N, C-alpha and C positions, 0 to 999 in steps of 0.2 A: 169545790172540796179541795182542801190542801192535800197535794199528792204525798207529802211526807207523813201524813197522819194515818193513811191506809194504803199499804203497799201489797195488798193481797195478790194482785196480778203481776206486780213487779215489772211492769212494762218499762218503767223508768230505768231499771238496771239493765234491761235487755239492750239498751242503747250502747252499752259498753262492751257487749260480747265480742264484736269483731276485733276489738283492740287488745283483749287480754293476751292473745298469742301473736300479736303483731311483731314483725321483724324490727320495727323502729322502737328503741328503748323508751323514748319520750311518750309514745302512744300507750305502751304497756303501763308506764308509771301513771299517766293521767287516768287511765281506765281503772287501775287498782286503787289509786288515791281517791278518785271520785266515788267508787264503790264503798270505800272505808267511810268517807264522809256521809254518804247516804245512810249507811247502816247505823252510824252513831247518832245522827239526827233522828232517824226513825225510832231508835231505841228510846230516846228521850221524849219524843212527842207523839208516838203512835197511840191511836185510840181503838185499834181493831183487835186488841187482846186485853185480858183483864185477869186480875188475881182471882184464883179459885175456879177458873174455867179453862180446862185443858183443850188445846187444839194443835194442829200440825203447823209448823213453819214451812210452808210449801216450797219456797225457793232454796231451802237449805242444800239439797243435793246438787242443784245446778250451780250454786255459788261455790260450794266446796270443789266441785269438778273443775271449775275455772281458776280458783284461787290457790289451791294446794300446789299445783305445778309451778306457780309463780314464786313459791317459797324457795325454789332452787334457781331462780332467775339469775342471769348474769349481772344484773344491776342490783347493787346493795339496797338502794331506796325502794325498788320494787319488792324485793324479798321482805323487807321490814313492813311495808304497807300491806302486803298480801297476808303476812302473819297476823297483823292486827285486824285485818278484815275477817280472817278466819275466826279469830277470837270473838269478834262482835257477832258473827254468824252463830257461833255456839251460844253466846249470851242471849241472842234473840230466840233461839230454839228453847232455851231454858225458861224464858218468861212466857213463851207460848204454851208451856206445860202448865201454866196457871200460877206460877210462882212470882213473888214480888221482884220488881226491877232491882232493888238493892240487895237481893239475895243472890250471892255469887255461888255458882256450883263449885263445891270443894274439889271436884275431880278435874276442873278446868285448869289448863296451863296458864302460867303468868307470861305474857308476851315478852316482857323485858328480860326475864330469866331465860326464856327460850332463845331469844336473839343472842344473848351473851354466850349461851352454851353451844348452840348449833349453827347460827348464821354468821356471827361476827360482823365487823364493820368494813371488811375488805371489799375490793372490787369484785372480781369473779370468784365464785364459790367453787372450791375443789370438788371433783366428782364424788369422792367417797363421803365427804361431809354433806353434800346435797342429798345423796341417797339416804344417809343416816337421818337427816332432818325430815325427809318425806316419810321414812319408816316410822319415826317417832310420832309424826302427825297422824299417820294411819292408825297407830295404836291408840292415840287419843280419841279418834273419831269412832272407834269400835265400842 
């Protein structure tokens, strides 16, 4: 069975857990980027959810717990990839509710706009800006 068509147990993503909070920037970037890629491929090719049948996206809380803190990471690339991974986590939760893949939740943030408004393209994120970004993300997830 193709692992990217059914990720109910999400063992595949558990491989990255030790690296999300690594002190090495390249390890954090690889873990977050790999997570982003898994989520987007899974969104396109998954067969374990369908339109009209609501269910829970089980790994949502675990993914958010690991990815949202990375939105305030010291590396710009990690911040951007983490935000996009959070976006795809919310998209997956939306389709797990039984809605069509092409139906985007109107309350969901636009990652490009969020990056421009809260994260920027600079190296290290200023403390106040990072707290503001995490607060906005907390408001989005409620």
